[in-house]
C-alpha positions in Angstrom: 7.4 -29.2 -72.6 4.3 -28.6 -70.5 1.0 -29.3 -72.1 -1.8 -26.9 -71.6 -5.5 -27.0 -72.2 -7.5 -24.0 -73.4 -11.3 -24.1 -72.7 -13.4 -21.4 -74.5 -16.6 -19.9 -73.1 -18.8 -17.1 -74.1 -22.6 -16.6 -74.3 -23.1 -18.9 -77.2 -20.0 -21.0 -77.5 -18.4 -23.5 -75.1 -15.5 -25.6 -76.2 -13.5 -28.0 -74.0 -10.0 -28.6 -75.2 -9.5 -32.4 -74.8 -6.2 -32.5 -76.8 -4.2 -29.5 -75.5 -1.0 -28.3 -76.8 2.6 -27.9 -75.7 4.0 -24.5 -74.8 7.6 -23.9 -73.4 6.4 -21.7 -70.5 3.4 -20.2 -68.6 4.1 -16.8 -70.4 3.8 -18.6 -73.8 0.5 -20.3 -72.7 -0.8 -17.0 -71.5 0.1 -15.3 -74.7 -1.7 -18.1 -76.7 -4.9 -17.6 -74.5 -4.9 -13.8 -75.2 -4.5 -14.6 -79.0 -7.5 -16.9 -78.9 -9.5 -14.1 -77.1 -8.4 -11.6 -79.8 -9.2 -13.9 -82.7 -12.8 -14.8 -81.4 -13.5 -11.0 -80.6 -12.4 -10.0 -84.1 -14.8 -12.5 -85.7 -17.7 -12.3 -83.3 -17.7 -8.4 -82.7 -19.1 -7.9 -86.3 -22.2 -9.9 -85.4 -22.8 -8.8 -81.8 -22.9 -5.5 -79.7 -21.6 -7.2 -76.5 -19.1 -10.1 -75.9 -17.8 -11.6 -72.6 -15.2 -14.1 -73.5 -13.2 -16.4 -71.3 -10.4 -18.9 -71.9 -9.6 -21.1 -69.0 -6.0 -22.6 -69.0 -5.7 -26.1 -67.5 -2.6 -28.2 -66.8 -2.1 -31.9 -67.6 -4.0 -33.0 -64.5 -6.9 -30.7 -65.7 -6.5 -28.3 -62.8 -7.3 -24.7 -63.7 -4.2 -22.6 -63.7 -5.5 -19.3 -65.0 -8.6 -17.6 -66.6 -8.0 -15.0 -69.4 -11.0 -12.8 -70.2 -12.1 -10.1 -72.5 -15.3 -7.9 -72.7 -16.2 -5.9 -75.7 -19.3 -3.7 -76.0 -20.7 -1.0 -78.2 -23.5 1.1 -76.9 -25.1 3.9 -79.0 -25.7 7.1 -77.0 -28.7 8.5 -78.9 
């Protein structure tokens, strides 16, 4: 089973995944990256008005395969 590495970046947080985890397919790895984004957004959106999150997916050779991103913002109009 392929091993993927999921690095997390936002304004305040940077985490390099040095262990990785095995996923049966690229689609499964992509879904995992999207869940990571949703989990971080759920926790951090309570504390911040604006988030720009990125999860970089790397392979066993550490080559970047994909970047998943999520932007969340709330702007008062008054």
